[in-house]
PyMOL commands that place a pseudoatom at each C-alpha (Angstrom):
pseudoatom trace, name=CA, resn=UNK, resi=1, chain=A, elem=C, hetatm=0, pos=[-13.590, 13.160, -2.769]
pseudoatom trace, name=CA, resn=UNK, resi=2, chain=A, elem=C, hetatm=0, pos=[-15.315, 10.500, -0.729]
pseudoatom trace, name=CA, resn=UNK, resi=3, chain=A, elem=C, hetatm=0, pos=[-15.101, 10.576, 3.046]
pseudoatom trace, name=CA, resn=UNK, resi=4, chain=A, elem=C, hetatm=0, pos=[-16.061, 7.432, 4.921]
pseudoatom trace, name=CA, resn=UNK, resi=5, chain=A, elem=C, hetatm=0, pos=[-15.844, 7.481, 8.711]
pseudoatom trace, name=CA, resn=UNK, resi=6, chain=A, elem=C, hetatm=0, pos=[-14.292, 4.336, 10.121]
pseudoatom trace, name=CA, resn=UNK, resi=7, chain=A, elem=C, hetatm=0, pos=[-14.225, 3.516, 13.823]
pseudoatom trace, name=CA, resn=UNK, resi=8, chain=A, elem=C, hetatm=0, pos=[-15.743, 6.940, 14.661]
pseudoatom trace, name=CA, resn=UNK, resi=9, chain=A, elem=C, hetatm=0, pos=[-15.031, 6.695, 18.395]
pseudoatom trace, name=CA, resn=UNK, resi=10, chain=A, elem=C, hetatm=0, pos=[-11.312, 6.376, 17.699]
pseudoatom trace, name=CA, resn=UNK, resi=11, chain=A, elem=C, hetatm=0, pos=[-11.094, 9.527, 15.598]
pseudoatom trace, name=CA, resn=UNK, resi=12, chain=A, elem=C, hetatm=0, pos=[-10.097, 7.646, 12.427]
pseudoatom trace, name=CA, resn=UNK, resi=13, chain=A, elem=C, hetatm=0, pos=[-11.413, 8.710, 9.031]
pseudoatom trace, name=CA, resn=UNK, resi=14, chain=A, elem=C, hetatm=0, pos=[-10.747, 7.022, 5.698]
pseudoatom trace, name=CA, resn=UNK, resi=15, chain=A, elem=C, hetatm=0, pos=[-10.397, 9.426, 2.783]
pseudoatom trace, name=CA, resn=UNK, resi=16, chain=A, elem=C, hetatm=0, pos=[-10.298, 8.577, -0.908]
pseudoatom trace, name=CA, resn=UNK, resi=17, chain=A, elem=C, hetatm=0, pos=[-8.033, 11.222, -2.444]
pseudoatom trace, name=CA, resn=UNK, resi=18, chain=A, elem=C, hetatm=0, pos=[-6.157, 12.118, -5.625]
pseudoatom trace, name=CA, resn=UNK, resi=19, chain=A, elem=C, hetatm=0, pos=[-2.353, 11.887, -5.472]
pseudoatom trace, name=CA, resn=UNK, resi=20, chain=A, elem=C, hetatm=0, pos=[-2.022, 15.689, -5.721]
pseudoatom trace, name=CA, resn=UNK, resi=21, chain=A, elem=C, hetatm=0, pos=[-4.052, 16.321, -2.530]
pseudoatom trace, name=CA, resn=UNK, resi=22, chain=A, elem=C, hetatm=0, pos=[-1.844, 17.847, 0.210]
pseudoatom trace, name=CA, resn=UNK, resi=23, chain=A, elem=C, hetatm=0, pos=[-3.087, 15.238, 2.710]
pseudoatom trace, name=CA, resn=UNK, resi=24, chain=A, elem=C, hetatm=0, pos=[-1.216, 12.600, 0.639]
pseudoatom trace, name=CA, resn=UNK, resi=25, chain=A, elem=C, hetatm=0, pos=[2.120, 14.447, 0.926]
pseudoatom trace, name=CA, resn=UNK, resi=26, chain=A, elem=C, hetatm=0, pos=[3.040, 12.980, 4.365]
pseudoatom trace, name=CA, resn=UNK, resi=27, chain=A, elem=C, hetatm=0, pos=[2.725, 9.474, 2.883]
pseudoatom trace, name=CA, resn=UNK, resi=28, chain=A, elem=C, hetatm=0, pos=[5.023, 10.272, -0.040]
pseudoatom trace, name=CA, resn=UNK, resi=29, chain=A, elem=C, hetatm=0, pos=[7.532, 12.229, 2.037]
pseudoatom trace, name=CA, resn=UNK, resi=30, chain=A, elem=C, hetatm=0, pos=[7.952, 9.551, 4.683]
pseudoatom trace, name=CA, resn=UNK, resi=31, chain=A, elem=C, hetatm=0, pos=[8.011, 6.765, 2.093]
pseudoatom trace, name=CA, resn=UNK, resi=32, chain=A, elem=C, hetatm=0, pos=[10.911, 8.548, 0.380]
pseudoatom trace, name=CA, resn=UNK, resi=33, chain=A, elem=C, hetatm=0, pos=[12.865, 8.697, 3.660]
pseudoatom trace, name=CA, resn=UNK, resi=34, chain=A, elem=C, hetatm=0, pos=[12.001, 5.074, 4.451]
pseudoatom trace, name=CA, resn=UNK, resi=35, chain=A, elem=C, hetatm=0, pos=[13.078, 3.814, 1.023]
pseudoatom trace, name=CA, resn=UNK, resi=36, chain=A, elem=C, hetatm=0, pos=[16.322, 5.805, 1.073]
pseudoatom trace, name=CA, resn=UNK, resi=37, chain=A, elem=C, hetatm=0, pos=[17.160, 4.653, 4.613]
pseudoatom trace, name=CA, resn=UNK, resi=38, chain=A, elem=C, hetatm=0, pos=[16.450, 0.984, 3.968]
pseudoatom trace, name=CA, resn=UNK, resi=39, chain=A, elem=C, hetatm=0, pos=[17.592, 0.614, 0.393]
pseudoatom trace, name=CA, resn=UNK, resi=40, chain=A, elem=C, hetatm=0, pos=[19.853, 3.444, -0.731]
pseudoatom trace, name=CA, resn=UNK, resi=41, chain=A, elem=C, hetatm=0, pos=[20.764, 2.537, -4.315]
pseudoatom trace, name=CA, resn=UNK, resi=42, chain=A, elem=C, hetatm=0, pos=[20.005, -1.195, -4.047]
pseudoatom trace, name=CA, resn=UNK, resi=43, chain=A, elem=C, hetatm=0, pos=[17.543, -0.933, -6.942]
pseudoatom trace, name=CA, resn=UNK, resi=44, chain=A, elem=C, hetatm=0, pos=[19.456, 1.634, -8.986]
pseudoatom trace, name=CA, resn=UNK, resi=45, chain=A, elem=C, hetatm=0, pos=[20.857, 5.125, -8.814]
pseudoatom trace, name=CA, resn=UNK, resi=46, chain=A, elem=C, hetatm=0, pos=[17.452, 6.833, -8.874]
pseudoatom trace, name=CA, resn=UNK, resi=47, chain=A, elem=C, hetatm=0, pos=[16.559, 5.466, -5.457]
pseudoatom trace, name=CA, resn=UNK, resi=48, chain=A, elem=C, hetatm=0, pos=[13.335, 6.486, -3.752]
pseudoatom trace, name=CA, resn=UNK, resi=49, chain=A, elem=C, hetatm=0, pos=[12.551, 9.421, -6.036]
pseudoatom trace, name=CA, resn=UNK, resi=50, chain=A, elem=C, hetatm=0, pos=[12.560, 7.161, -9.082]
pseudoatom trace, name=CA, resn=UNK, resi=51, chain=A, elem=C, hetatm=0, pos=[10.378, 4.537, -7.389]
pseudoatom trace, name=CA, resn=UNK, resi=52, chain=A, elem=C, hetatm=0, pos=[7.845, 7.082, -6.110]
pseudoatom trace, name=CA, resn=UNK, resi=53, chain=A, elem=C, hetatm=0, pos=[7.468, 8.690, -9.544]
pseudoatom trace, name=CA, resn=UNK, resi=54, chain=A, elem=C, hetatm=0, pos=[7.449, 5.431, -11.524]
pseudoatom trace, name=CA, resn=UNK, resi=55, chain=A, elem=C, hetatm=0, pos=[3.679, 5.510, -12.168]
pseudoatom trace, name=CA, resn=UNK, resi=56, chain=A, elem=C, hetatm=0, pos=[1.568, 8.476, -13.280]
pseudoatom trace, name=CA, resn=UNK, resi=57, chain=A, elem=C, hetatm=0, pos=[-0.776, 9.786, -10.577]
pseudoatom trace, name=CA, resn=UNK, resi=58, chain=A, elem=C, hetatm=0, pos=[-3.752, 9.046, -12.844]
pseudoatom trace, name=CA, resn=UNK, resi=59, chain=A, elem=C, hetatm=0, pos=[-3.140, 5.302, -12.471]
pseudoatom trace, name=CA, resn=UNK, resi=60, chain=A, elem=C, hetatm=0, pos=[-4.255, 5.604, -8.840]
pseudoatom trace, name=CA, resn=UNK, resi=61, chain=A, elem=C, hetatm=0, pos=[-7.572, 7.245, -9.708]
pseudoatom trace, name=CA, resn=UNK, resi=62, chain=A, elem=C, hetatm=0, pos=[-10.990, 5.842, -10.627]
pseudoatom trace, name=CA, resn=UNK, resi=63, chain=A, elem=C, hetatm=0, pos=[-12.129, 3.898, -12.446]
pseudoatom trace, name=CA, resn=UNK, resi=64, chain=A, elem=C, hetatm=0, pos=[-9.118, 1.560, -12.298]
pseudoatom trace, name=CA, resn=UNK, resi=65, chain=A, elem=C, hetatm=0, pos=[-7.243, 2.798, -9.243]
pseudoatom trace, name=CA, resn=UNK, resi=66, chain=A, elem=C, hetatm=0, pos=[-7.685, 4.300, -5.802]
pseudoatom trace, name=CA, resn=UNK, resi=67, chain=A, elem=C, hetatm=0, pos=[-5.659, 6.008, -3.125]
pseudoatom trace, name=CA, resn=UNK, resi=68, chain=A, elem=C, hetatm=0, pos=[-6.731, 6.187, 0.493]
pseudoatom trace, name=CA, resn=UNK, resi=69, chain=A, elem=C, hetatm=0, pos=[-5.412, 8.081, 3.462]
pseudoatom trace, name=CA, resn=UNK, resi=70, chain=A, elem=C, hetatm=0, pos=[-6.394, 7.323, 7.039]
pseudoatom trace, name=CA, resn=UNK, resi=71, chain=A, elem=C, hetatm=0, pos=[-6.485, 10.385, 9.203]
pseudoatom trace, name=CA, resn=UNK, resi=72, chain=A, elem=C, hetatm=0, pos=[-6.637, 10.583, 12.956]
pseudoatom trace, name=CA, resn=UNK, resi=73, chain=A, elem=C, hetatm=0, pos=[-7.894, 13.881, 14.273]
pseudoatom trace, name=CA, resn=UNK, resi=74, chain=A, elem=C, hetatm=0, pos=[-6.946, 15.561, 10.976]
pseudoatom trace, name=CA, resn=UNK, resi=75, chain=A, elem=C, hetatm=0, pos=[-3.430, 14.055, 10.699]
pseudoatom trace, name=CA, resn=UNK, resi=76, chain=A, elem=C, hetatm=0, pos=[-2.528, 11.622, 7.891]
pseudoatom trace, name=CA, resn=UNK, resi=77, chain=A, elem=C, hetatm=0, pos=[-1.333, 8.506, 9.739]
pseudoatom trace, name=CA, resn=UNK, resi=78, chain=A, elem=C, hetatm=0, pos=[-1.567, 5.694, 7.161]
pseudoatom trace, name=CA, resn=UNK, resi=79, chain=A, elem=C, hetatm=0, pos=[-2.463, 5.064, 3.561]
pseudoatom trace, name=CA, resn=UNK, resi=80, chain=A, elem=C, hetatm=0, pos=[-2.055, 3.073, 0.411]
pseudoatom trace, name=CA, resn=UNK, resi=81, chain=A, elem=C, hetatm=0, pos=[-3.163, 2.771, -3.168]
pseudoatom trace, name=CA, resn=UNK, resi=82, chain=A, elem=C, hetatm=0, pos=[-3.886, 0.398, -6.004]
pseudoatom trace, name=CA, resn=UNK, resi=83, chain=A, elem=C, hetatm=0, pos=[-3.651, 0.550, -9.759]
pseudoatom trace, name=CA, resn=UNK, resi=84, chain=A, elem=C, hetatm=0, pos=[-4.813, -1.744, -12.525]
pseudoatom trace, name=CA, resn=UNK, resi=85, chain=A, elem=C, hetatm=0, pos=[-2.363, -4.602, -13.054]
pseudoatom trace, name=CA, resn=UNK, resi=86, chain=A, elem=C, hetatm=0, pos=[-4.515, -6.465, -15.567]
pseudoatom trace, name=CA, resn=UNK, resi=87, chain=A, elem=C, hetatm=0, pos=[-8.228, -6.848, -16.320]
pseudoatom trace, name=CA, resn=UNK, resi=88, chain=A, elem=C, hetatm=0, pos=[-8.910, -8.880, -13.168]
pseudoatom trace, name=CA, resn=UNK, resi=89, chain=A, elem=C, hetatm=0, pos=[-6.034, -7.835, -10.895]
pseudoatom trace, name=CA, resn=UNK, resi=90, chain=A, elem=C, hetatm=0, pos=[-5.261, -4.690, -8.918]
pseudoatom trace, name=CA, resn=UNK, resi=91, chain=A, elem=C, hetatm=0, pos=[-1.707, -3.991, -7.806]
pseudoatom trace, name=CA, resn=UNK, resi=92, chain=A, elem=C, hetatm=0, pos=[-1.326, -2.570, -4.303]
pseudoatom trace, name=CA, resn=UNK, resi=93, chain=A, elem=C, hetatm=0, pos=[1.262, 0.195, -3.953]
pseudoatom trace, name=CA, resn=UNK, resi=94, chain=A, elem=C, hetatm=0, pos=[2.502, 2.682, -1.353]
pseudoatom trace, name=CA, resn=UNK, resi=95, chain=A, elem=C, hetatm=0, pos=[1.196, 0.883, 1.732]
pseudoatom trace, name=CA, resn=UNK, resi=96, chain=A, elem=C, hetatm=0, pos=[2.423, 3.098, 4.553]
pseudoatom trace, name=CA, resn=UNK, resi=97, chain=A, elem=C, hetatm=0, pos=[1.956, 3.845, 8.241]
pseudoatom trace, name=CA, resn=UNK, resi=98, chain=A, elem=C, hetatm=0, pos=[3.499, 6.952, 9.782]
pseudoatom trace, name=CA, resn=UNK, resi=99, chain=A, elem=C, hetatm=0, pos=[6.483, 5.940, 11.931]
pseudoatom trace, name=CA, resn=UNK, resi=100, chain=A, elem=C, hetatm=0, pos=[4.898, 7.471, 15.049]
pseudoatom trace, name=CA, resn=UNK, resi=101, chain=A, elem=C, hetatm=0, pos=[1.722, 5.402, 14.589]
pseudoatom trace, name=CA, resn=UNK, resi=102, chain=A, elem=C, hetatm=0, pos=[3.004, 1.884, 13.895]
pseudoatom trace, name=CA, resn=UNK, resi=103, chain=A, elem=C, hetatm=0, pos=[1.999, -1.263, 15.798]
pseudoatom trace, name=CA, resn=UNK, resi=104, chain=A, elem=C, hetatm=0, pos=[-1.632, -0.095, 16.085]
pseudoatom trace, name=CA, resn=UNK, resi=105, chain=A, elem=C, hetatm=0, pos=[-3.218, -2.177, 13.310]
pseudoatom trace, name=CA, resn=UNK, resi=106, chain=A, elem=C, hetatm=0, pos=[-3.425, 0.729, 10.857]
pseudoatom trace, name=CA, resn=UNK, resi=107, chain=A, elem=C, hetatm=0, pos=[-1.702, -1.190, 8.044]
pseudoatom trace, name=CA, resn=UNK, resi=108, chain=A, elem=C, hetatm=0, pos=[-4.288, -3.955, 8.399]
pseudoatom trace, name=CA, resn=UNK, resi=109, chain=A, elem=C, hetatm=0, pos=[-7.019, -1.322, 8.175]
pseudoatom trace, name=CA, resn=UNK, resi=110, chain=A, elem=C, hetatm=0, pos=[-5.405, 0.110, 5.021]
pseudoatom trace, name=CA, resn=UNK, resi=111, chain=A, elem=C, hetatm=0, pos=[-5.291, -3.379, 3.471]
pseudoatom trace, name=CA, resn=UNK, resi=112, chain=A, elem=C, hetatm=0, pos=[-8.936, -4.048, 4.372]
pseudoatom trace, name=CA, resn=UNK, resi=113, chain=A, elem=C, hetatm=0, pos=[-10.069, -0.730, 2.892]
pseudoatom trace, name=CA, resn=UNK, resi=114, chain=A, elem=C, hetatm=0, pos=[-8.066, -1.254, -0.313]
pseudoatom trace, name=CA, resn=UNK, resi=115, chain=A, elem=C, hetatm=0, pos=[-9.263, -4.865, -0.668]
pseudoatom trace, name=CA, resn=UNK, resi=116, chain=A, elem=C, hetatm=0, pos=[-12.887, -3.798, -0.241]
pseudoatom trace, name=CA, resn=UNK, resi=117, chain=A, elem=C, hetatm=0, pos=[-12.537, -0.989, -2.775]
pseudoatom trace, name=CA, resn=UNK, resi=118, chain=A, elem=C, hetatm=0, pos=[-10.805, -3.269, -5.286]
pseudoatom trace, name=CA, resn=UNK, resi=119, chain=A, elem=C, hetatm=0, pos=[-13.618, -5.784, -4.872]
pseudoatom trace, name=CA, resn=UNK, resi=120, chain=A, elem=C, hetatm=0, pos=[-16.211, -3.025, -5.448]
pseudoatom trace, name=CA, resn=UNK, resi=121, chain=A, elem=C, hetatm=0, pos=[-14.349, -2.083, -8.641]
pseudoatom trace, name=CA, resn=UNK, resi=122, chain=A, elem=C, hetatm=0, pos=[-14.677, -5.644, -9.921]
pseudoatom trace, name=CA, resn=UNK, resi=123, chain=A, elem=C, hetatm=0, pos=[-11.158, -6.911, -9.330]
pseudoatom trace, name=CA, resn=UNK, resi=124, chain=A, elem=C, hetatm=0, pos=[-10.873, -10.606, -8.467]
pseudoatom trace, name=CA, resn=UNK, resi=125, chain=A, elem=C, hetatm=0, pos=[-7.247, -10.676, -7.398]
pseudoatom trace, name=CA, resn=UNK, resi=126, chain=A, elem=C, hetatm=0, pos=[-4.598, -8.494, -5.778]
pseudoatom trace, name=CA, resn=UNK, resi=127, chain=A, elem=C, hetatm=0, pos=[-0.887, -8.432, -6.507]
pseudoatom trace, name=CA, resn=UNK, resi=128, chain=A, elem=C, hetatm=0, pos=[1.867, -6.576, -4.676]
pseudoatom trace, name=CA, resn=UNK, resi=129, chain=A, elem=C, hetatm=0, pos=[5.588, -6.510, -4.133]
pseudoatom trace, name=CA, resn=UNK, resi=130, chain=A, elem=C, hetatm=0, pos=[7.659, -5.402, -1.185]
pseudoatom trace, name=CA, resn=UNK, resi=131, chain=A, elem=C, hetatm=0, pos=[11.377, -5.058, -0.733]
pseudoatom trace, name=CA, resn=UNK, resi=132, chain=A, elem=C, hetatm=0, pos=[13.735, -7.500, 0.957]
pseudoatom trace, name=CA, resn=UNK, resi=133, chain=A, elem=C, hetatm=0, pos=[14.449, -5.157, 3.860]
pseudoatom trace, name=CA, resn=UNK, resi=134, chain=A, elem=C, hetatm=0, pos=[10.854, -4.850, 5.027]
pseudoatom trace, name=CA, resn=UNK, resi=135, chain=A, elem=C, hetatm=0, pos=[10.260, -8.013, 7.061]
pseudoatom trace, name=CA, resn=UNK, resi=136, chain=A, elem=C, hetatm=0, pos=[7.335, -6.410, 8.877]
pseudoatom trace, name=CA, resn=UNK, resi=137, chain=A, elem=C, hetatm=0, pos=[5.564, -5.912, 5.535]
pseudoatom trace, name=CA, resn=UNK, resi=138, chain=A, elem=C, hetatm=0, pos=[6.271, -9.497, 4.481]
pseudoatom trace, name=CA, resn=UNK, resi=139, chain=A, elem=C, hetatm=0, pos=[4.866, -10.757, 7.785]
pseudoatom trace, name=CA, resn=UNK, resi=140, chain=A, elem=C, hetatm=0, pos=[1.780, -8.539, 7.505]
pseudoatom trace, name=CA, resn=UNK, resi=141, chain=A, elem=C, hetatm=0, pos=[0.949, -9.854, 4.039]
pseudoatom trace, name=CA, resn=UNK, resi=142, chain=A, elem=C, hetatm=0, pos=[1.395, -13.478, 5.092]
pseudoatom trace, name=CA, resn=UNK, resi=143, chain=A, elem=C, hetatm=0, pos=[-0.737, -12.908, 8.211]
pseudoatom trace, name=CA, resn=UNK, resi=144, chain=A, elem=C, hetatm=0, pos=[-3.572, -11.357, 6.182]
pseudoatom trace, name=CA, resn=UNK, resi=145, chain=A, elem=C, hetatm=0, pos=[-3.982, -14.138, 3.636]
pseudoatom trace, name=CA, resn=UNK, resi=146, chain=A, elem=C, hetatm=0, pos=[-1.569, -13.146, 0.883]
pseudoatom trace, name=CA, resn=UNK, resi=147, chain=A, elem=C, hetatm=0, pos=[0.294, -15.961, -0.847]
pseudoatom trace, name=CA, resn=UNK, resi=148, chain=A, elem=C, hetatm=0, pos=[4.021, -15.574, -1.356]
pseudoatom trace, name=CA, resn=UNK, resi=149, chain=A, elem=C, hetatm=0, pos=[5.005, -15.963, -5.014]
pseudoatom trace, name=CA, resn=UNK, resi=150, chain=A, elem=C, hetatm=0, pos=[8.600, -16.708, -4.008]
pseudoatom trace, name=CA, resn=UNK, resi=151, chain=A, elem=C, hetatm=0, pos=[10.426, -19.262, -1.895]
pseudoatom trace, name=CA, resn=UNK, resi=152, chain=A, elem=C, hetatm=0, pos=[10.025, -18.141, 1.718]
pseudoatom trace, name=CA, resn=UNK, resi=153, chain=A, elem=C, hetatm=0, pos=[13.223, -20.016, 2.634]
pseudoatom trace, name=CA, resn=UNK, resi=154, chain=A, elem=C, hetatm=0, pos=[15.317, -18.096, 0.089]
pseudoatom trace, name=CA, resn=UNK, resi=155, chain=A, elem=C, hetatm=0, pos=[17.437, -15.063, 0.986]
pseudoatom trace, name=CA, resn=UNK, resi=156, chain=A, elem=C, hetatm=0, pos=[15.197, -11.999, 0.410]
pseudoatom trace, name=CA, resn=UNK, resi=157, chain=A, elem=C, hetatm=0, pos=[18.218, -9.934, -0.673]
pseudoatom trace, name=CA, resn=UNK, resi=158, chain=A, elem=C, hetatm=0, pos=[18.716, -12.317, -3.609]
pseudoatom trace, name=CA, resn=UNK, resi=159, chain=A, elem=C, hetatm=0, pos=[15.044, -12.148, -4.603]
pseudoatom trace, name=CA, resn=UNK, resi=160, chain=A, elem=C, hetatm=0, pos=[14.857, -8.323, -4.251]
pseudoatom trace, name=CA, resn=UNK, resi=161, chain=A, elem=C, hetatm=0, pos=[11.158, -7.938, -5.139]
pseudoatom trace, name=CA, resn=UNK, resi=162, chain=A, elem=C, hetatm=0, pos=[9.024, -10.124, -2.856]
pseudoatom trace, name=CA, resn=UNK, resi=163, chain=A, elem=C, hetatm=0, pos=[5.771, -10.720, -4.734]
pseudoatom trace, name=CA, resn=UNK, resi=164, chain=A, elem=C, hetatm=0, pos=[2.447, -11.700, -3.159]
pseudoatom trace, name=CA, resn=UNK, resi=165, chain=A, elem=C, hetatm=0, pos=[-1.081, -12.321, -4.408]
pseudoatom trace, name=CA, resn=UNK, resi=166, chain=A, elem=C, hetatm=0, pos=[-4.514, -12.719, -2.893]
pseudoatom trace, name=CA, resn=UNK, resi=167, chain=A, elem=C, hetatm=0, pos=[-7.656, -14.089, -4.466]
pseudoatom trace, name=CA, resn=UNK, resi=168, chain=A, elem=C, hetatm=0, pos=[-10.500, -11.737, -3.596]
pseudoatom trace, name=CA, resn=UNK, resi=169, chain=A, elem=C, hetatm=0, pos=[-13.092, -14.251, -4.760]
pseudoatom trace, name=CA, resn=UNK, resi=170, chain=A, elem=C, hetatm=0, pos=[-12.159, -16.457, -1.791]
pseudoatom trace, name=CA, resn=UNK, resi=171, chain=A, elem=C, hetatm=0, pos=[-12.930, -13.639, 0.643]
pseudoatom trace, name=CA, resn=UNK, resi=172, chain=A, elem=C, hetatm=0, pos=[-16.447, -12.894, 1.801]
for i in range(1, 172): cmd.bond("trace and resi %d" % i, "trace and resi %d" % (i + 1))
show_as sticks, trace
zoom trace
């Protein structure tokens, strides 16, 4: 486990953890509630449980993947992960901020940490999808340099999986 202090005066710490670590559980538990609340069975009868178990935990571990949790004073408040999408591309997954800690810039910090780690691992590009009922996520990705791979004028409910990409080579 790697621990990297970030913004030490604010009490935030960035942890690189395996999926099975108990400090990851708050991310998965709240994501399940969030997905069920927003989507129900929109994507199938398996709902959130199926989505959250779609990929083996090992895909989010080195050398091809990573999972980070941001803690504030020992509490998991935000996190996210990536897995190998192809030789040059990492796919971001499970970007999350605890509902009691939103609107503080933590999701941007998660993105920055994941982008930096993906770059260190040799990835040149990032890919991600979000659902049609997460406009705040769509707006975050657009505001942080991700390119929409869909028609922004189209009805998100008809698209279902809103895909984005970002070229890491263009970032310094």
